[in-house]
N, C-alpha and C positions, 0 to 999 in steps of 0.2 A: 525429615521435611518432604513435602510432596509438591511437585510443580506440574502444572497442566500444560501440555504441549499440544498445539493445534496446528495442523497443516492444511494449506489450501492453495488456491491460485488467484491471480490478480484480475481476472475477468471471467465471468460465466457466460457472457453474451458476445464474445469475439466472433466475428463472422466466419473465420476459418475453423473455429471450434465447432460451430453449428454444422459445418459441412463435413466434419471429420468422422462422424459416426459415434462420437462419445455419447450423445444423447440418443435414447431409443426413439423409434419412429412415433411412438405414442406420446412422447414429450414434445408436442407440436406448438405449444403456447409458451410465452415467457414464464408464466406461473408454473407450468408443468416442468419446464427445464430447471427452474430454481429448486423446485421440490426434489427432482431427481438428483441434482448436484448435491443438495443438502443430505441426501441419503448416502453419499459417498465420502463427503468431507465435513469437517467441523466448522470451517470458517471460509469466507470469501472476501475479496477486496472489491469494493464498488469503484469501478474505474470511470463510470459515466459522469460522476460528480466533478471530475476534473474539467470536463467540456461544457457543462451547463449546470444550473442550479436545480437540484431535485426538489420536489414538493413534499409536504408532510404525508400526503396520501401514499406516495411511493414507499416511505418508511413503514407505514402500517401494513401495506401489502407484503413487503419483505418479511415482516414479523409474522403475519398471519399465515404465510405460506411455507414456513420452515419450523423445525422442531424447537422446543423451548430453550435448548442449550446451544443452538446454532448462532454463530457470531458473524458480525459484519465489520470489516475494516473499511474506512471511508477515505478516499483520496481528496485532498483539498482542491477547490476550484482554482483554476490556473492563475488568476490575477493575484491571489494571495501568496503565490510563490514566485512572483516576478516573471512569469511566462506571459505571453500574449494570448488573446482570445479573439475569435471572430465577432464582429458587431452583431451578427444574427444570433449568436449564442447567449447574448445578454437578455435579462428579463425585459418584458415589454415596457415597464415603467422607466427603466434606465435607457432603453433605446429612444423613448420619447423625449427624455430630458437631454440626451446628447444630440438629437436632431438627425435629419436624414443622412444616411451614409450607405456605402456599398455593403452588401451582406458579408462579403469576405474581408472587409477592411480590418486589419489587425489593430487591436487596442491593448494598451498596457495599463498597469496600475496607476501610473502617474497621469493618465488621461482622465481619471475620475477625481472628483473633489473628495475631501475627507468625509463629508456627510454622505456622499454616494457610496463610498467604500464601507462605511459603517452600516448603512442599510443593507448593502449587498451581503455583508458577512452575517448580519442578523437573519437574513432569509436563508443563506446557505446552512447555518448552524441548526435551524429548526428540526429537520429530519434527523440530524446527528443526535440532538438532545432526546428525541423520541426513542431512538435506538438505545441510548444510554439509560434513560429512565425505565426502559423495559428490560434492562440487563442483557442487551443484545449487541452492544458496541464493543468491538475488539480494540480499535484504536482509530485515531484521526491522523492521517498521514500528510505531512507537508514535504513534498519532494521538490527540491530546488534545481534549477537548470545547471548544466555543466559550467557555464560562464560565471556563476555566482561564487566569488572567491572569498577567502577569509579576510575580514577587516573588522575594525572596531564597530562600525555601524551594522555589519552583518551579524555579529555576535549579539548586539543590542536588540536585534529584531526578535531573538528568541524570547526576550522579556515581553515584547509586544504580543507574540503568539500566546504566551501563557496568560497575559492579561485578558485578551479577547476570548480565549477558550475556557476560562474559568478552571474548573477542576477536571476537565475532560482528559482522558489518557491520550496524550499527543506524542507523535513520533516524528523525527526529522531525518530526512535523507539528503546528504550533500553529495555533489558529484564533481568535485574538483580537489585535486590532491594538495592544494595549498592549505586545506584544513588540517592536514596531518604533517605539515612541515615542522621542523624543530622549533619549539616554543609555542607554536599555534595549537598543537594537539591538546595540550593540557588546558589552555584557556577555553578552547572549544568544548571539550568534554566536561570541564568544570562548570561552564555556563549551563549546559544541558542538565547536569546533576542538580544545580541550584534551583532549576525550574521544574524538576521532576519530569523531564522530557526524555523519551527514549531515543537513543541513537539507533538508527537503522543500519545494521550490518548488511553488506552486500557481497554477493558473488557475481563478478562481472569480468570482462576481458581485462587483462593487465596491460594497458597501453599508457602512453605518456601522461594523460591528465586524470586517469581514474584513481579512485581511492583504494587503499589496501584492504584485504579481506579480514580486517580486525573486528572483534565482537565485544567491545566494552559495554558493560551494563551501567546505564546512567539514570534509570527511573525505577522507582519502588514498585510501580504497578505492573511492569513487565518489560518485554523486549521483542524486537522484530528483526527478522532476517528476510531479505528479498533476493531471490535468485534470478538474475537477468540473463543467464546463459553465458557462453564464452566464445561467441562468434566475433572474434577480433577483426576479421576482414570486413564484416558488415559494419562494425562500429567505427572503423578507420575511414570508411568511404562516406564522405559527406552527402553523397547523392543516394545513399541507401534509404529505403523506406523503413517504416517502423517494423514491419513484419520481416524485412530482410535482416535487420539488426538483431532481432530476438528469435530468429529461426535457429533453434539449438535444442538438442535433447541431451540431458545429462546421462553419463555412464555411471554405473555403481561406484567405480573407483573415485570418481570426481566428487561424490557426495560423502565418502567415508569420513573425511576429516571433519566435515560439518556435523555428521551424525555423532561422532565422538565428542565434539565440542558441546553439542546439545545435551548429551547425557551428563557430561562433567559439570556444565553450568546448572543443569536442573538439580543436581545434588546439593548445590550451594544456595539455591534460591528459597525464598519464603513461600508459605502456603498460599499467599494471596497473589503471587506472581503468575503470569501467563507467558508462554513463549510461543510466538507466532512464526512459523516457517512458511513463507509465501513465495510461490513460483510464478515468475513473470515472463517466462519464455513462452509467451502465449501465441504460438503459431500451430495451427491444427490442434491436436490433443496432446502436444508435447509437454505442456505444463502439467496437465492432469496425470500423464504417465510418470513424469518426474516426481510429482508430489506423492503418487502412489508408491513409487520406488522408495522414497524416503520413509514413508510410513512403514513399509515392510522392514527396512533396515532398523527402524526403531522398535520393531515388533508391536506396532500399533494397529495392525489390521486384525479384524475379527476372523478367526480361522474358519468360521462357517459362512461368512459373507465377505469374500475378497473385496477390498477397496473400502469397506466400512470401517472407520476409525473408532478406536476406543481410547479413553483417556490413559495416558502413560503416567503412572505414579512412581516416583523414584524416592 
């Protein structure tokens, strides 16, 4: 059996990455930076879709500016995963329907009518479908907040995600250890498997509420791991900024277990499956360096072009 392993990072436009020197001076435009990134890695996660709805033109630009085998993971818009979003981040038509509000006013899913949520999802999914129809979609990620706990209603929401996403390759990341408590784990993972939804395995600080570093395979189409770093102090401090929480660079020893798991799982997967190893320690170029380190550990770098990944067939 052969399994395709793709390694990348969870944002190619992070401001600290732009200042880090990762991109050459000649890559001075968004298109040039994406093209350069795509020359080093096989996949990237689109983080901007969490904050606002992308348009179809963006998807065509991403496709046109990258090699034919380059893939995009897409992160779900915040309201579909029970996060809040700023009023100013909503589409113009929805702002008009909701009436005048302060730009920074937070809105939640329940502030919208069912009809508004349906239309919003239809707009969100258009560029995702373009990526899928072009063979360029890695996965659609639904990452839930730490306070979203295991419950019957929460498990039922996975059916909703499958219903509204059709046959898209979707992945779910939970961030509360109630999902892995005795009795809950089997119901949770069983529900994902029933809907062909990938469980997102995570590497993150081991503190009271976080989930364990388990890697169950629940989807036939593939699997996803997201590496958040191990900055426990930053995660424990509620006043830490996003960059303070994810400011972490992996050492080789910390990735060895994941590299071994990757090889072992790849030996048992089918030819149609893909394995995505995504680094979310996006401060400066630390995610890029960690991703490149993992590629070297899996012997995926081209010997003539350091950093350029080749497919790993096992």
